[in-house]
N, CA and C atoms as a LAMMPS dump frame, in Angstrom:
ITEM: TIMESTEP
0
ITEM: NUMBER OF ATOMS
261
ITEM: BOX BOUNDS ff ff ff
-5.0000000000000000e+02 5.0000000000000000e+02
-5.0000000000000000e+02 5.0000000000000000e+02
-5.0000000000000000e+02 5.0000000000000000e+02
ITEM: ATOMS id mol type element x y z
1 1 1 N -381.217 347.029 -173.533
2 1 2 C -381.078 345.683 -173.001
3 1 3 C -381.844 345.581 -171.683
4 2 1 N -382.239 344.383 -171.378
5 2 2 C -382.922 344.142 -170.122
6 2 3 C -382.515 342.801 -169.542
7 3 1 N -382.57 342.724 -168.223
8 3 2 C -382.214 341.486 -167.538
9 3 3 C -382.967 341.424 -166.212
10 4 1 N -383.265 340.211 -165.802
11 4 2 C -383.928 339.989 -164.516
12 4 3 C -382.854 339.618 -163.502
13 5 1 N -382.82 340.356 -162.368
14 5 2 C -381.808 340.125 -161.341
15 5 3 C -382.479 339.926 -159.978
16 6 1 N -381.694 339.427 -159.043
17 6 2 C -382.192 339.21 -157.688
18 6 3 C -381.297 339.962 -156.716
19 7 1 N -381.924 340.813 -155.895
20 7 2 C -381.221 341.561 -154.854
21 7 3 C -381.998 341.372 -153.557
22 8 1 N -381.303 340.865 -152.532
23 8 2 C -381.938 340.553 -151.24
24 8 3 C -383.19 339.693 -151.432
25 9 1 N -383.033 338.667 -152.243
26 9 2 C -384.106 337.7 -152.516
27 9 3 C -385.355 338.318 -153.146
28 10 1 N -385.189 339.453 -153.775
29 10 2 C -386.287 340.128 -154.477
30 10 3 C -385.876 340.262 -155.94
31 11 1 N -386.775 339.956 -156.859
32 11 2 C -386.443 340.048 -158.282
33 11 3 C -386.777 341.428 -158.839
34 12 1 N -385.891 341.884 -159.739
35 12 2 C -386.051 343.18 -160.385
36 12 3 C -385.744 343.031 -161.875
37 13 1 N -386.467 343.773 -162.687
38 13 2 C -386.175 343.864 -164.116
39 13 3 C -385.37 345.13 -164.343
40 14 1 N -384.161 344.978 -164.877
41 14 2 C -383.319 346.129 -165.168
42 14 3 C -383.245 346.327 -166.667
43 15 1 N -383.292 347.57 -167.09
44 15 2 C -383.156 347.908 -168.502
45 15 3 C -382.169 349.062 -168.61
46 16 1 N -381.214 348.893 -169.521
47 16 2 C -380.218 349.934 -169.754
48 16 3 C -379.536 349.661 -171.089
49 17 1 N -378.709 350.601 -171.513
50 17 2 C -377.974 350.439 -172.768
51 17 3 C -376.829 349.439 -172.633
52 18 1 N -376.379 349.193 -171.406
53 18 2 C -375.274 348.264 -171.175
54 18 3 C -375.729 346.826 -171.413
55 19 1 N -374.745 345.935 -171.606
56 19 2 C -375.096 344.538 -171.859
57 19 3 C -375.54 343.833 -170.574
58 20 1 N -376.128 342.66 -170.747
59 20 2 C -376.689 341.916 -169.62
60 20 3 C -375.644 341.57 -168.567
61 21 1 N -374.457 341.198 -169.003
62 21 2 C -373.394 340.854 -168.063
63 21 3 C -373.041 342.002 -167.142
64 22 1 N -373.003 343.2 -167.707
65 22 2 C -372.709 344.382 -166.902
66 22 3 C -373.803 344.599 -165.859
67 23 1 N -375.057 344.54 -166.298
68 23 2 C -376.181 344.731 -165.376
69 23 3 C -376.191 343.67 -164.283
70 24 1 N -375.911 342.431 -164.666
71 24 2 C -375.858 341.354 -163.677
72 24 3 C -374.725 341.589 -162.682
73 25 1 N -373.61 342.093 -163.165
74 25 2 C -372.483 342.393 -162.281
75 25 3 C -372.808 343.493 -161.286
76 26 1 N -373.465 344.533 -161.761
77 26 2 C -373.874 345.632 -160.879
78 26 3 C -374.852 345.118 -159.83
79 27 1 N -375.816 344.328 -160.262
80 27 2 C -376.808 343.783 -159.331
81 27 3 C -376.141 342.874 -158.296
82 28 1 N -375.197 342.057 -158.735
83 28 2 C -374.484 341.168 -157.816
84 28 3 C -373.698 341.981 -156.793
85 29 1 N -373.089 343.066 -157.242
86 29 2 C -372.34 343.941 -156.334
87 29 3 C -373.268 344.516 -155.258
88 30 1 N -374.402 345.056 -155.686
89 30 2 C -375.376 345.627 -154.748
90 30 3 C -375.904 344.545 -153.814
91 31 1 N -376.209 343.382 -154.36
92 31 2 C -376.719 342.274 -153.551
93 31 3 C -375.701 341.867 -152.484
94 32 1 N -374.434 341.753 -152.867
95 32 2 C -373.397 341.381 -151.897
96 32 3 C -373.248 342.433 -150.808
97 33 1 N -373.278 343.698 -151.184
98 33 2 C -373.198 344.781 -150.202
99 33 3 C -374.385 344.726 -149.242
100 34 1 N -375.581 344.572 -149.808
101 34 2 C -376.796 344.542 -148.997
102 34 3 C -376.796 343.339 -148.058
103 35 1 N -376.36 342.192 -148.533
104 35 2 C -376.304 340.992 -147.688
105 35 3 C -375.288 341.163 -146.563
106 36 1 N -374.177 341.81 -146.86
107 36 2 C -373.189 342.078 -145.821
108 36 3 C -373.748 342.965 -144.727
109 37 1 N -374.462 343.997 -145.122
110 37 2 C -375.08 344.897 -144.14
111 37 3 C -376.178 344.171 -143.377
112 38 1 N -376.981 343.385 -144.088
113 38 2 C -378.069 342.638 -143.443
114 38 3 C -377.521 341.66 -142.407
115 39 1 N -376.379 341.051 -142.697
116 39 2 C -375.811 340.109 -141.729
117 39 3 C -375.234 340.833 -140.519
118 40 1 N -374.791 342.074 -140.709
119 40 2 C -374.273 342.866 -139.595
120 40 3 C -375.388 343.454 -138.736
121 41 1 N -376.525 343.662 -139.358
122 41 2 C -377.679 344.242 -138.663
123 41 3 C -378.915 343.377 -138.915
124 42 1 N -378.968 342.193 -138.303
125 42 2 C -380.049 341.246 -138.623
126 42 3 C -381.452 341.722 -138.247
127 43 1 N -381.564 342.72 -137.389
128 43 2 C -382.894 343.169 -136.958
129 43 3 C -383.395 344.39 -137.728
130 44 1 N -382.582 344.85 -138.688
131 44 2 C -382.999 346.008 -139.489
132 44 3 C -384.002 345.581 -140.553
133 45 1 N -384.904 346.479 -140.867
134 45 2 C -385.896 346.24 -141.916
135 45 3 C -385.236 346.386 -143.284
136 46 1 N -385.879 345.832 -144.301
137 46 2 C -385.367 345.885 -145.669
138 46 3 C -385.081 347.329 -146.11
139 47 1 N -385.963 348.249 -145.797
140 47 2 C -385.775 349.642 -146.195
141 47 3 C -384.514 350.229 -145.559
142 48 1 N -384.293 349.961 -144.285
143 48 2 C -383.093 350.468 -143.615
144 48 3 C -381.83 349.85 -144.216
145 49 1 N -381.892 348.556 -144.511
146 49 2 C -380.751 347.886 -145.14
147 49 3 C -380.472 348.509 -146.501
148 50 1 N -381.531 348.808 -147.251
149 50 2 C -381.365 349.435 -148.57
150 50 3 C -380.714 350.809 -148.453
151 51 1 N -381.153 351.609 -147.486
152 51 2 C -380.583 352.944 -147.291
153 51 3 C -379.121 352.838 -146.867
154 52 1 N -378.823 351.933 -145.939
155 52 2 C -377.433 351.747 -145.5
156 52 3 C -376.55 351.267 -146.658
157 53 1 N -377.107 350.406 -147.502
158 53 2 C -376.366 349.94 -148.677
159 53 3 C -376.073 351.11 -149.61
160 54 1 N -377.074 351.941 -149.868
161 54 2 C -376.879 353.123 -150.717
162 54 3 C -375.816 354.042 -150.131
163 55 1 N -375.862 354.265 -148.83
164 55 2 C -374.88 355.142 -148.187
165 55 3 C -373.471 354.567 -148.297
166 56 1 N -373.334 353.269 -148.11
167 56 2 C -372.024 352.632 -148.226
168 56 3 C -371.48 352.742 -149.64
169 57 1 N -372.324 352.487 -150.633
170 57 2 C -371.881 352.577 -152.023
171 57 3 C -371.577 354.034 -152.392
172 58 1 N -372.38 354.982 -151.899
173 58 2 C -372.12 356.399 -152.153
174 58 3 C -370.79 356.815 -151.524
175 59 1 N -370.492 356.292 -150.345
176 59 2 C -369.221 356.57 -149.688
177 59 3 C -368.059 356.061 -150.534
178 60 1 N -368.174 354.838 -151.033
179 60 2 C -367.136 354.282 -151.915
180 60 3 C -366.955 355.168 -153.151
181 61 1 N -368.058 355.564 -153.761
182 61 2 C -368.015 356.391 -154.964
183 61 3 C -367.319 357.719 -154.69
184 62 1 N -367.689 358.381 -153.606
185 62 2 C -367.086 359.682 -153.281
186 62 3 C -365.596 359.541 -153.018
187 63 1 N -365.194 358.493 -152.315
188 63 2 C -363.768 358.276 -152.049
189 63 3 C -363.01 358 -153.344
190 64 1 N -363.604 357.229 -154.243
191 64 2 C -362.957 356.955 -155.522
192 64 3 C -362.87 358.211 -156.384
193 65 1 N -363.914 359.045 -156.351
194 65 2 C -363.881 360.303 -157.107
195 65 3 C -362.77 361.204 -156.593
196 66 1 N -362.619 361.268 -155.282
197 66 2 C -361.568 362.1 -154.7
198 66 3 C -360.192 361.545 -155.057
199 67 1 N -360.047 360.243 -154.984
200 67 2 C -358.782 359.605 -155.354
201 67 3 C -358.458 359.883 -156.824
202 68 1 N -359.459 359.804 -157.682
203 68 2 C -359.301 360.084 -159.109
204 68 3 C -358.918 361.542 -159.335
205 69 1 N -359.559 362.447 -158.616
206 69 2 C -359.251 363.873 -158.737
207 69 3 C -357.794 364.138 -158.367
208 70 1 N -357.351 363.541 -157.245
209 70 2 C -355.966 363.728 -156.802
210 70 3 C -354.984 363.134 -157.806
211 71 1 N -355.325 361.987 -158.374
212 71 2 C -354.454 361.36 -159.381
213 71 3 C -354.342 362.244 -160.618
214 72 1 N -355.463 362.825 -161.053
215 72 2 C -355.442 363.723 -162.218
216 72 3 C -354.578 364.95 -161.937
217 73 1 N -354.693 365.496 -160.719
218 73 2 C -353.869 366.653 -160.354
219 73 3 C -352.386 366.281 -160.375
220 74 1 N -352.069 365.122 -159.85
221 74 2 C -350.679 364.673 -159.82
222 74 3 C -350.151 364.469 -161.241
223 75 1 N -350.956 363.86 -162.077
224 75 2 C -350.565 363.665 -163.478
225 75 3 C -350.336 365.01 -164.152
226 76 1 N -351.222 365.956 -163.913
227 76 2 C -351.072 367.286 -164.517
228 76 3 C -349.785 367.955 -164.052
229 77 1 N -349.458 367.845 -162.751
230 77 2 C -348.21 368.425 -162.235
231 77 3 C -346.996 367.763 -162.888
232 78 1 N -347.067 366.442 -163.061
233 78 2 C -345.959 365.723 -163.698
234 78 3 C -345.794 366.136 -165.157
235 79 1 N -346.912 366.302 -165.851
236 79 2 C -346.864 366.752 -167.25
237 79 3 C -346.221 368.136 -167.319
238 80 1 N -346.643 369.029 -166.43
239 80 2 C -346.079 370.376 -166.416
240 80 3 C -344.587 370.338 -166.109
241 81 1 N -344.185 369.478 -165.201
242 81 2 C -342.768 369.362 -164.84
243 81 3 C -341.964 368.838 -166.032
244 82 1 N -342.5 367.828 -166.703
245 82 2 C -341.822 367.27 -167.894
246 82 3 C -341.709 368.323 -168.981
247 83 1 N -342.788 369.045 -169.227
248 83 2 C -342.771 370.098 -170.244
249 83 3 C -341.759 371.185 -169.908
250 84 1 N -341.694 371.553 -168.643
251 84 2 C -340.765 372.593 -168.195
252 84 3 C -339.323 372.111 -168.375
253 85 1 N -339.056 370.847 -168.031
254 85 2 C -337.693 370.315 -168.118
255 85 3 C -337.256 370.013 -169.555
256 86 1 N -338.199 369.892 -170.468
257 86 2 C -337.857 369.561 -171.847
258 86 3 C -337.582 370.806 -172.695
259 87 1 N -337.757 371.974 -172.109
260 87 2 C -337.534 373.232 -172.86
261 87 3 C -336.094 373.633 -172.814
């Protein structure tokens, strides 16, 4: 699938196996993040805004991965506790 999106007033052609709505949603998310950073740092160049946007999204991803890891560990402990108590 492919779709044309706009990020920071620049158009991009995206192609992926996901449907157009998904790609548009991802692009909108990145665009909103980039615009937020651009408004906080109006004198930064596009490249710096792009790097800061990537760092912010990477930070979100890492925090979510850690949260997911901790949740999986907690679930595993609960499963083990249930199994132990059911014997």
